[in-house]
Structures are given as C-alpha cells and as structure tokens.
C-alpha positions as semicolon CSV with decimal commas, in nm:
position;residue;x (nm);y (nm);z (nm)
1;M;0,000;0,000;0,000
2;T;0,152;0,329;-0,106
3;P;0,090;0,584;0,168
4;S;-0,080;0,914;0,100
5;P;0,183;1,157;0,225
6;P;0,094;1,492;0,374
7;P;0,087;1,781;0,127
8;P;0,426;1,933;0,042
9;G;0,563;2,135;0,329
10;T;0,348;1,960;0,589
11;S;0,532;1,739;0,837
12;K;0,378;1,404;0,923
13;W;0,437;1,495;1,287
14;I;0,228;1,811;1,248
15;V;-0,048;1,593;1,103
16;A;-0,010;1,352;1,396
17;L;-0,040;1,634;1,650
18;T;-0,337;1,778;1,463
19;V;-0,544;1,458;1,478
20;M;-0,431;1,334;1,821
21;L;-0,512;1,652;2,014
22;P;-0,892;1,626;1,969
23;T;-0,883;1,245;1,985
24;F;-0,714;1,251;2,326
25;I;-0,973;1,497;2,461
26;E;-1,261;1,295;2,312
27;V;-1,142;0,961;2,455
28;M;-1,079;1,122;2,792
29;D;-1,438;1,250;2,790
30;T;-1,562;0,889;2,813
31;S;-1,425;0,867;3,168
32;V;-1,352;1,223;3,286
33;I;-1,709;1,286;3,395
34;N;-1,742;0,974;3,613
35;V;-1,612;1,130;3,933
36;S;-1,821;1,444;3,874
37;L;-2,158;1,266;3,875
38;P;-2,233;1,331;4,246
39;H;-2,166;1,703;4,193
40;I;-2,387;1,712;3,882
41;Q;-2,658;1,525;4,071
42;G;-2,661;1,784;4,346
43;S;-2,627;2,084;4,118
44;L;-2,910;1,983;3,883
45;N;-3,129;1,821;4,150
46;A;-3,133;1,482;3,978
47;G;-3,175;1,127;4,104
48;L;-2,894;0,870;4,088
49;D;-3,054;0,668;3,807
50;E;-3,127;0,987;3,612
51;V;-2,778;1,132;3,635
52;T;-2,612;0,813;3,505
53;W;-2,771;0,890;3,167
54;V;-2,505;1,162;3,138
55;L;-2,259;0,875;3,086
56;T;-2,487;0,637;2,897
57;S;-2,609;0,892;2,643
58;Y;-2,253;0,979;2,541
59;L;-2,143;0,615;2,512
60;V;-2,448;0,519;2,303
61;S;-2,410;0,799;2,045
62;N;-2,033;0,745;2,039
63;A;-2,072;0,373;1,967
64;V;-2,318;0,433;1,682
65;V;-2,096;0,680;1,494
66;I;-1,760;0,501;1,521
67;P;-1,827;0,214;1,276
68;I;-1,985;0,437;1,008
69;T;-1,704;0,693;1,007
70;G;-1,552;0,549;0,688
71;W;-1,887;0,569;0,510
72;L;-1,952;0,926;0,628
73;S;-1,604;1,027;0,509
74;S;-1,672;0,886;0,164
75;V;-2,006;1,069;0,143
76;F;-1,903;1,411;0,274
77;G;-1,525;1,405;0,233
78;R;-1,286;1,323;0,516
79;K;-1,164;1,678;0,588
80;R;-1,515;1,823;0,578
81;Y;-1,644;1,548;0,808
82;L;-1,349;1,595;1,046
83;L;-1,413;1,970;1,070
84;F;-1,786;1,913;1,123
85;S;-1,713;1,661;1,401
86;L;-1,478;1,904;1,574
87;V;-1,734;2,186;1,558
88;L;-2,015;1,964;1,688
89;F;-1,801;1,823;1,969
90;T;-1,670;2,164;2,078
91;V;-2,004;2,348;2,068
92;S;-2,180;2,063;2,245
93;S;-1,913;2,063;2,517
94;L;-1,970;2,435;2,571
95;V;-2,348;2,388;2,604
96;C;-2,299;2,088;2,836
97;G;-2,093;2,305;3,069
98;A;-2,363;2,573;3,073
99;A;-2,657;2,328;3,091
100;P;-2,933;2,465;3,319
101;S;-3,103;2,126;3,359
102;L;-3,030;1,755;3,337
103;E;-3,244;1,723;3,022
104;V;-3,037;1,982;2,835
105;L;-2,715;1,819;2,956
106;I;-2,820;1,474;2,830
107;V;-2,934;1,605;2,489
108;F;-2,604;1,779;2,428
109;R;-2,406;1,484;2,564
110;I;-2,570;1,285;2,283
111;L;-2,460;1,549;2,032
112;Q;-2,114;1,556;2,189
113;G;-2,088;1,180;2,143
114;L;-2,201;1,207;1,781
115;G;-1,935;1,468;1,715
116;G;-1,661;1,290;1,903
117;G;-1,731;0,937;1,780
118;G;-1,570;0,992;1,441
119;L;-1,248;1,139;1,579
120;Q;-1,090;0,808;1,685
121;P;-1,119;0,619;1,352
122;L;-1,048;0,933;1,150
123;S;-0,728;0,994;1,346
124;Q;-0,612;0,635;1,309
125;A;-0,681;0,627;0,936
126;I;-0,505;0,962;0,877
127;L;-0,202;0,853;1,079
128;L;-0,169;0,524;0,891
129;E;-0,178;0,711;0,560
130;S;0,057;0,992;0,665
131;F;0,335;0,757;0,778
132;P;0,511;0,513;0,540
133;R;0,419;0,147;0,589
134;A;0,755;0,077;0,755
135;E;0,666;0,341;1,017
136;H;0,314;0,220;1,093
137;G;0,437;0,101;1,431
138;I;0,544;0,457;1,516
139;A;0,209;0,591;1,394
140;M;0,023;0,346;1,616
141;A;0,247;0,438;1,909
142;V;0,132;0,798;1,872
143;F;-0,231;0,686;1,848
144;G;-0,193;0,440;2,135
145;M;-0,049;0,699;2,372
146;G;-0,375;0,887;2,328
147;V;-0,641;0,617;2,340
148;V;-0,474;0,410;2,616
149;M;-0,365;0,693;2,846
150;A;-0,669;0,919;2,807
151;P;-0,920;0,695;2,993
152;I;-0,662;0,637;3,268
153;L;-0,601;1,008;3,318
154;G;-0,969;1,096;3,280
155;P;-1,086;1,026;3,637
156;V;-0,779;1,197;3,786
157;V;-0,820;1,511;3,573
158;G;-1,197;1,514;3,625
159;G;-1,163;1,479;4,000
160;W;-0,905;1,757;4,027
161;I;-1,107;1,998;3,812
162;T;-1,432;1,921;3,996
163;D;-1,273;1,962;4,340
164;N;-1,085;2,283;4,259
165;W;-1,319;2,453;4,011
166;S;-1,655;2,304;3,916
167;W;-1,796;2,010;3,722
168;R;-1,885;2,256;3,446
169;W;-1,516;2,315;3,374
170;V;-1,480;1,947;3,286
171;F;-1,667;2,046;2,968
172;Y;-1,531;2,399;2,928
173;I;-1,170;2,277;2,895
174;N;-1,268;2,120;2,561
175;L;-1,321;2,467;2,411
176;P;-0,956;2,581;2,369
177;A;-0,850;2,232;2,256
178;G;-1,135;2,220;2,005
179;L;-1,059;2,564;1,860
180;L;-0,690;2,482;1,825
181;A;-0,772;2,148;1,660
182;L;-1,009;2,322;1,417
183;A;-0,742;2,570;1,311
184;M;-0,480;2,300;1,266
185;A;-0,715;2,060;1,081
186;G;-0,815;2,337;0,842
187;A;-0,452;2,410;0,764
188;F;-0,286;2,068;0,763
189;I;-0,544;1,795;0,684
190;H;-0,631;1,716;0,322
191;D;-0,836;1,443;0,161
192;P;-0,637;1,165;-0,009
193;P;-0,706;1,134;-0,384
194;Y;-0,892;0,802;-0,354
195;I;-1,170;0,957;-0,141
196;R;-1,423;1,080;-0,397
197;R;-1,744;1,228;-0,270
198;D;-1,966;1,019;-0,491
199;V;-2,342;1,032;-0,453
200;V;-2,436;0,681;-0,342
201;K;-2,758;0,523;-0,235
202;V;-2,792;0,548;0,142
203;D;-2,802;0,209;0,313
204;T;-3,109;0,307;0,516
205;W;-3,179;-0,033;0,666
206;G;-2,817;-0,089;0,757
207;L;-2,795;0,250;0,926
208;F;-3,120;0,193;1,116
209;L;-3,029;-0,158;1,233
210;L;-2,679;-0,052;1,339
211;T;-2,812;0,242;1,539
212;L;-3,080;0,031;1,704
213;G;-2,852;-0,264;1,778
214;L;-2,548;-0,077;1,909
215;G;-2,760;0,175;2,100
216;S;-2,951;-0,102;2,277
217;L;-2,633;-0,301;2,345
218;Q;-2,451;-0,004;2,497
219;I;-2,745;0,074;2,726
220;V;-2,753;-0,291;2,839
221;L;-2,381;-0,286;2,919
222;D;-2,397;0,047;3,099
223;K;-2,719;-0,012;3,293
224;G;-2,714;-0,390;3,339
225;E;-2,551;-0,410;3,681
226;R;-2,766;-0,130;3,825
227;E;-3,084;-0,295;3,690
228;D;-2,981;-0,644;3,815
229;W;-2,931;-0,771;3,461
230;F;-3,187;-1,024;3,343
231;N;-3,407;-0,983;3,647
232;S;-3,510;-0,657;3,479
233;D;-3,768;-0,656;3,198
234;F;-3,601;-0,339;3,067
235;I;-3,266;-0,517;3,020
236;I;-3,427;-0,829;2,874
237;V;-3,618;-0,631;2,609
238;L;-3,313;-0,425;2,511
239;S;-3,096;-0,739;2,494
240;I;-3,339;-0,907;2,256
241;I;-3,357;-0,592;2,043
242;A;-2,976;-0,567;2,032
243;I;-2,925;-0,930;1,930
244;L;-3,196;-0,932;1,663
245;A;-3,095;-0,594;1,518
246;L;-2,724;-0,679;1,496
247;V;-2,782;-1,026;1,348
248;V;-3,011;-0,885;1,080
249;F;-2,762;-0,601;1,026
250;V;-2,489;-0,852;0,934
251;F;-2,710;-1,015;0,671
252;V;-2,821;-0,679;0,529
253;E;-2,465;-0,546;0,503
254;L;-2,330;-0,857;0,332
255;R;-2,599;-0,825;0,064
256;S;-2,586;-0,446;0,023
257;E;-2,416;-0,293;-0,281
258;H;-2,317;0,016;-0,079
259;P;-2,300;-0,103;0,285
260;V;-2,272;0,155;0,560
261;V;-2,013;-0,078;0,719
262;N;-1,821;-0,309;0,485
263;L;-1,805;-0,634;0,683
264;R;-1,612;-0,807;0,403
265;I;-1,302;-0,655;0,559
266;F;-1,305;-0,955;0,795
267;R;-1,190;-1,174;0,504
268;D;-0,845;-1,036;0,584
269;R;-0,706;-1,286;0,833
270;N;-0,479;-1,033;1,002
271;F;-0,761;-0,786;1,052
272;A;-1,002;-1,054;1,180
273;A;-0,744;-1,181;1,430
274;G;-0,649;-0,828;1,534
275;T;-1,006;-0,718;1,605
276;T;-1,065;-1,034;1,810
277;I;-0,755;-0,970;2,019
278;I;-0,823;-0,597;2,063
279;F;-1,177;-0,671;2,186
280;A;-1,060;-0,929;2,439
281;G;-0,751;-0,729;2,538
282;F;-0,947;-0,415;2,621
283;F;-1,206;-0,633;2,796
284;C;-0,933;-0,734;3,040
285;L;-0,765;-0,391;3,054
286;F;-1,076;-0,187;3,130
287;G;-1,209;-0,461;3,355
288;S;-0,900;-0,420;3,573
289;I;-0,890;-0,039;3,547
290;V;-1,242;-0,013;3,690
291;L;-1,153;-0,252;3,975
292;M;-0,838;-0,076;4,094
293;P;-0,996;0,254;4,213
294;L;-1,280;0,060;4,379
295;Y;-1,034;-0,157;4,569
296;L;-0,819;0,139;4,672
297;Q;-1,100;0,375;4,774
298;N;-1,361;0,135;4,914
299;L;-1,134;-0,111;5,096
300;M;-0,802;0,065;5,148
301;G;-0,933;0,413;5,229
302;Y;-0,739;0,594;4,954
303;T;-0,859;0,933;4,836
304;A;-0,942;0,981;4,467
305;Y;-0,612;1,164;4,424
306;L;-0,404;0,884;4,582
307;A;-0,591;0,625;4,376
308;G;-0,497;0,826;4,068
309;L;-0,133;0,819;4,174
310;V;-0,149;0,439;4,185
311;L;-0,290;0,429;3,831
312;G;-0,037;0,686;3,711
313;P;0,272;0,459;3,687
314;G;0,085;0,235;3,444
315;G;0,013;0,525;3,212
316;F;0,373;0,645;3,245
317;A;0,506;0,300;3,155
318;S;0,284;0,284;2,845
319;F;0,396;0,633;2,747
320;L;0,760;0,520;2,755
321;V;0,716;0,179;2,596
322;M;0,490;0,263;2,300
323;P;0,747;0,473;2,109
324;A;1,007;0,203;2,175
325;A;0,768;-0,060;2,036
326;G;0,716;0,154;1,726
327;M;1,091;0,182;1,670
328;L;1,138;-0,194;1,712
329;L;0,871;-0,259;1,450
330;K;1,043;-0,015;1,215
331;K;1,366;-0,214;1,258
332;G;1,187;-0,531;1,148
333;V;1,102;-0,702;1,477
334;N;0,812;-0,944;1,433
335;P;0,502;-0,784;1,590
336;R;0,393;-1,126;1,713
337;N;0,698;-1,146;1,940
338;L;0,624;-0,806;2,092
339;L;0,259;-0,905;2,134
340;I;0,351;-1,221;2,324
341;V;0,579;-1,026;2,559
342;G;0,313;-0,759;2,610
343;L;0,032;-1,004;2,680
344;S;0,253;-1,206;2,916
345;A;0,345;-0,893;3,111
346;A;-0,018;-0,776;3,128
347;A;-0,138;-1,117;3,244
348;S;0,140;-1,143;3,503
349;S;0,047;-0,803;3,642
350;L;-0,313;-0,919;3,686
351;L;-0,192;-1,227;3,873
352;L;-0,001;-0,994;4,105
353;M;-0,322;-0,796;4,156
354;A;-0,502;-1,121;4,238
355;G;-0,270;-1,142;4,540
356;F;-0,368;-0,802;4,685
357;T;-0,456;-0,797;5,056
358;L;-0,605;-0,548;5,298
359;D;-0,252;-0,483;5,430
360;A;-0,092;-0,396;5,095
361;D;0,124;-0,083;5,090
362;F;0,147;0,179;4,814
363;Y;0,440;0,014;4,637
364;S;0,268;-0,327;4,637
365;V;-0,034;-0,190;4,450
366;A;0,152;0,055;4,224
367;M;0,412;-0,192;4,092
368;P;0,160;-0,428;3,924
369;R;0,007;-0,125;3,750
370;F;0,351;-0,030;3,620
371;V;0,401;-0,384;3,485
372;Q;0,054;-0,374;3,328
373;G;0,133;-0,041;3,161
374;F;0,453;-0,189;3,021
375;G;0,256;-0,483;2,884
376;M;-0,013;-0,264;2,726
377;G;0,255;-0,059;2,551
378;L;0,381;-0,377;2,386
379;F;0,024;-0,488;2,316
380;F;-0,150;-0,201;2,142
381;V;0,123;-0,084;1,903
382;P;0,225;-0,415;1,738
383;L;-0,135;-0,536;1,738
384;S;-0,256;-0,227;1,550
385;A;0,030;-0,240;1,302
386;A;-0,024;-0,612;1,231
387;S;-0,402;-0,574;1,204
388;Y;-0,382;-0,307;0,930
389;A;-0,085;-0,461;0,746
390;Y;-0,289;-0,592;0,453
391;V;-0,582;-0,348;0,454
392;P;-0,608;-0,160;0,119
393;R;-0,588;0,215;0,161
394;Q;-0,939;0,272;0,025
395;E;-1,069;0,052;0,309
396;M;-0,862;0,216;0,581
397;G;-1,141;0,443;0,704
398;N;-1,390;0,156;0,720
399;A;-1,138;-0,073;0,889
400;S;-1,040;0,185;1,152
401;G;-1,409;0,240;1,235
402;V;-1,468;-0,131;1,292
403;F;-1,140;-0,171;1,484
404;N;-1,215;0,118;1,720
405;L;-1,575;0,005;1,769
406;L;-1,463;-0,339;1,886
407;R;-1,195;-0,183;2,105
408;N;-1,455;0,034;2,277
409;L;-1,708;-0,247;2,304
410;G;-1,442;-0,469;2,458
411;G;-1,387;-0,206;2,726
412;S;-1,762;-0,174;2,790
413;F;-1,803;-0,551;2,820
414;G;-1,502;-0,565;3,053
415;V;-1,641;-0,297;3,285
416;A;-1,982;-0,470;3,295
417;F;-1,819;-0,808;3,364
418;S;-1,595;-0,681;3,644
419;S;-1,873;-0,488;3,817
420;T;-2,104;-0,790;3,806
421;M;-1,831;-1,032;3,911
422;L;-1,738;-0,812;4,205
423;A;-2,095;-0,786;4,333
424;Q;-2,175;-1,155;4,296
425;R;-1,851;-1,292;4,438
426;S;-1,875;-1,053;4,735
427;Q;-2,212;-1,205;4,820
428;V;-2,078;-1,559;4,785
429;H;-1,775;-1,498;5,007
430;Q;-1,983;-1,308;5,260
431;T;-2,219;-1,605;5,290
432;F;-1,933;-1,843;5,367
433;L;-1,760;-1,605;5,609
434;V;-2,079;-1,535;5,804
435;E;-2,113;-1,908;5,867
436;Q;-1,806;-1,881;6,093
437;I;-1,963;-1,613;6,313
438;T;-2,127;-1,838;6,568
439;P;-2,105;-1,862;6,949
440;Y;-1,983;-2,219;6,903
441;N;-1,667;-2,106;6,725
442;P;-1,378;-2,057;6,977
443;E;-1,203;-1,807;6,747
444;F;-1,522;-1,602;6,726
445;Q;-1,556;-1,601;7,107
446;A;-1,194;-1,489;7,152
447;R;-1,226;-1,214;6,895
448;Y;-1,557;-1,101;7,046
449;Q;-1,394;-1,058;7,388
450;Q;-1,099;-0,866;7,241
451;L;-1,328;-0,623;7,064
452;F;-1,552;-0,585;7,370
453;Q;-1,252;-0,491;7,586
454;W;-1,124;-0,250;7,320
455;F;-1,463;-0,076;7,301
456;Q;-1,475;-0,049;7,682
457;A;-1,140;0,129;7,676
458;H;-1,193;0,355;7,374
459;H;-1,568;0,377;7,297
460;P;-1,769;0,280;7,605
461;E;-2,095;0,376;7,433
462;S;-2,043;0,089;7,185
463;A;-1,929;-0,168;7,442
464;N;-2,233;-0,387;7,393
465;S;-2,340;-0,681;7,182
466;A;-2,477;-0,466;6,896
467;G;-2,162;-0,255;6,874
468;V;-1,922;-0,549;6,878
469;L;-2,122;-0,759;6,631
470;G;-2,160;-0,458;6,402
471;A;-1,783;-0,409;6,395
472;M;-1,729;-0,777;6,322
473;Y;-1,983;-0,772;6,039
474;R;-1,818;-0,470;5,879
475;E;-1,489;-0,659;5,882
476;V;-1,658;-0,960;5,722
477;V;-1,786;-0,734;5,443
478;R;-1,433;-0,599;5,386
479;Q;-1,281;-0,947;5,377
480;A;-1,552;-1,071;5,140
481;G;-1,490;-0,772;4,916
482;M;-1,116;-0,839;4,913
483;L;-1,170;-1,202;4,812
484;A;-1,407;-1,090;4,536
485;F;-1,143;-0,853;4,397
486;N;-0,892;-1,139;4,402
487;D;-1,132;-1,361;4,207
488;A;-1,199;-1,096;3,943
489;F;-0,830;-1,017;3,889
490;W;-0,750;-1,389;3,868
491;L;-1,008;-1,450;3,594
492;L;-0,891;-1,146;3,395
493;A;-0,531;-1,269;3,422
494;W;-0,606;-1,607;3,269
495;A;-0,829;-1,452;3,003
496;T;-0,527;-1,240;2,902
497;F;-0,295;-1,543;2,892
498;L;-0,542;-1,721;2,662
499;L;-0,498;-1,447;2,400
500;I;-0,137;-1,549;2,333
501;P;-0,224;-1,844;2,103
502;L;-0,435;-1,610;1,887
503;T;-0,123;-1,416;1,789
504;F;-0,018;-1,710;1,570
505;L;-0,309;-1,635;1,337
506;F;-0,120;-1,336;1,196
507;R;0,063;-1,378;0,869
508;K;0,439;-1,373;0,896
509;R;0,623;-1,044;0,849
510;S;0,293;-0,855;0,834
511;T;0,467;-0,520;0,877
512;G;0,697;-0,561;0,582
513;G;0,746;-0,278;0,343
514;G;0,594;-0,447;0,040
515;A;0,251;-0,360;-0,088
516;P;-0,025;-0,582;0,043
517;P;-0,263;-0,762;-0,182
518;G;-0,509;-0,511;-0,316
519;G;-0,305;-0,220;-0,195
520;A;-0,233;-0,074;-0,534
521;H;-0,587;0,036;-0,611
C-alpha cells in the first residue's frame, strides 16, 4: 500500500499532532465525567438513576458513529467530516458546561458523542496514511499513547477539576482544545485522492439496524448491573432488540451494494485476528482499570487523588514503551513477538493484583500497575500495526471504524463483567464467612472478647453486643470484598494469557514494506 503523504511542506508529525489533540480529549471524555456525577446530581437536583444517563447517552451515540465513520467520510469528504465533528463536539461541550437542567445536559451529551465518535477512527486512518508502511508502528504508538492513556487520566483530571473549580469546567476545557484542533485541521489535513465524494444510495436499513442494535447493546452494558441484569424486563427487552438488530444487520450489510459498514473486511485474516484480540484485550484492561480505584477507595481508604497516583505509573510506563515498540517494529522485529511479551506482562500483572490484601502498601499496589502499563505498551502498538498490514488504503477508514468500535465495546463488556463479578462474588464470600460467626466457634468467642474490651477502653458507648457484632460484620464485608477482587483479577489474568495463542493467526512479516494484496488500487 503506497501511503498518501501529507501535502508538500506539511510534516507528518504536524499531522499527527493535529489529529491526536482532539482524539485525546474525546477519549478522555468517556471517563472524565465519572467522578463528577455526584456534583452534577446535586447541582441539577437529579436522582442517581437519572444522572447516570449523562454517561450512557454519550457512550451510546459514540458507539453508533464510530463504525460508520468510513462511510460518512466517503459521502461528505474526510476533511469536511473531520471539521464538522470538531465543531459539533466543541459546541456541544460548551453547552454541556452551561446546561441549566439535566435534560439539556443529556441532549447535548448525545450530540457531543455524535461529534466525538468519528475522531478516533479518522485519526487512526489519517495517521496510517501519513506515515510510510515501515513506520506504521510509530504511527500506532502515537495513536496508542492517546487512546490508552486518556481513559486512565480521565478520572484523575476530572476529580481535580471538579474539586478545585466546578464540574462545568470538565466540559469547558474542551473549548480551547477544540478551537486549536479546528485551526490545525483546516490548515494541515487534506483528503487523499482516492476519497471521492460520490453520490451513493444510502443504506437506510443498515444504518437503522446498526443504530438500534449498538444503541440497545450499549445501554444494556452500561445499565445492566444497576438494573440487576436479566431480572429486569427493561434489560431483557433491550438485549433481545440488540441481538436481533445486529444479526439482521450482518445479513443486510453482506448483501448491500453500498453497505454503511463493509463487513467483508473480515476476510483479511490479520484484521479478523487483530479485532478479536483488541476486543478481548481491552475487555481485560478496562475490567481491571475499573476494579483498581474501587479496591483502593472502598477497601483501602485511599482518596481519589491517591488512587490516581497508583494508576499513574501504568500510564507512564505505556507512554515510555509505546514509542520504543514503534521503533522496534520499524527495525523489522516481528510484531507477534512483541505481542507475546506484552500479553505475558499484562497477564502477570493481573496475577499480582489477584494477590492483593487489605494490608498492601502503596508500592505493592503501584508496581503491578507499572508492569501492566509496560505490557499494554507492547500490546496495542504491534497489534494495531499487524491488524492493518494488509488493509487496502481505500478501506482504511472503514477498517479503523470497525477496529475502534470493537476496542470500545471490549472495554464496555469488561467494565460490565468486572462490576457484576465483584458484586456476585462478594455475596458468595460473605455467605461463607458469616457461617463462621457463631457462638460455638472458639475463634469467634476470643475475637468477640478482644473487641468488647477495646470498646470499653476507647468507645464505652459501643461496648455492647450490637456494637461489637456490628464491627465484626463490617470486617466480614471488607474481607468478602477483598476475596471478590482477588477472584476478578485472577479470571482477567487467565483470560489475558489465553490471547497469546491467537497471535499465531497473523501472517508472517505482516509489517513488511511491500505492498499488500489489493493495496495498489
């Protein structure tokens, strides 16, 4: 595949900065608002279930747009669509920050998601075309530093802004970044010659089924745990709608002359293997990322800031490793070898997390995150480069949309899995631990007397049966929670190890400099 170089006088690094600035902000927006929800709830006088739609609405609209980005680029032109997305995302962010009510906030979060959804696949496609094929690893390192680090930094940045300024500034900070990105995109981004804005028949059914299916699926994943999954008629109905719509969508797209998403791209073995691994890999990554702050804040008593410091070394490690991985790929190192090392490191870090205790110190919890960050740096870059190695350039926009959709869905599935696993295993362990709290257990009697004497000395008002038993029950809940975290980390570790055999599905020397089949169109 012959790359489409930037216009004369335009550095590929300027192009990279131009597309990654808004992409980083957009990806961070998927997680930056999480810690601000209690403040939004109080400010706008909303209920807990109502305010969570601030998150869900953005994720739903984001998921719908990502896979059709390639089609929208071909209809409107890539540069024009990129500029429109930036304008919509920036203006919507401004209105979200000034929203006088929850209803206005949710409506413009939907529009913000529609504007931001196209930025990820557009950025990836532009980077892959701006860098020569031999430097695709470097291009994906640049992209990876944004999409991997942004959701990690999101809660930390959001918490700091909310605590020191206001939740509204979480949205306002998008304004200067958006305006700068608009100016740079207008000056430095140009459509490649193969993108022709032809008037094509709109795949109405495909667009409708995709919107219905992905929208329903994202709501199920985001609301499932809160609604108790399939004990809720709401979740059951949406699950059925999602399955039926997406199954029919596949059949419609395979038969359509102008599909809104070209699923035939999965005939490429590298791309099919890569999308499978990216889905499962981000399932495990985001599943563990959501568990770490819960463990640190709920069981260990860390503040949000200290929990962010624990997550920080992982992001720092990825930031250092990704450029190195890109350089190794440029020198001809087999991406499969880097992938195996990365997956092994990520899985090993999760096994270390499965050994966390209630007595763990800061170093003991920060070091596994550093190892995980190292592993993810050697995971995302070679995987992306190998996945796109044989994708023809005219399919790059479509492929990047599908790839990023599955990456995001993998993260959503991982978060839903971890939250559910944590709740269910906590109940199981609590049931077994409570069985030991009986007057016939000598250890229980000894511990009861110790606590009773301690309360007499320090809190005489609680030196009674209710006070002592209450303290013992709270400790049981903590221990059950700790065991549940261990179980979840252990399962995610072995799920990561099981991805290693899939790396052998890639063709050999997939990052070579030669043109791929079909690349000379």
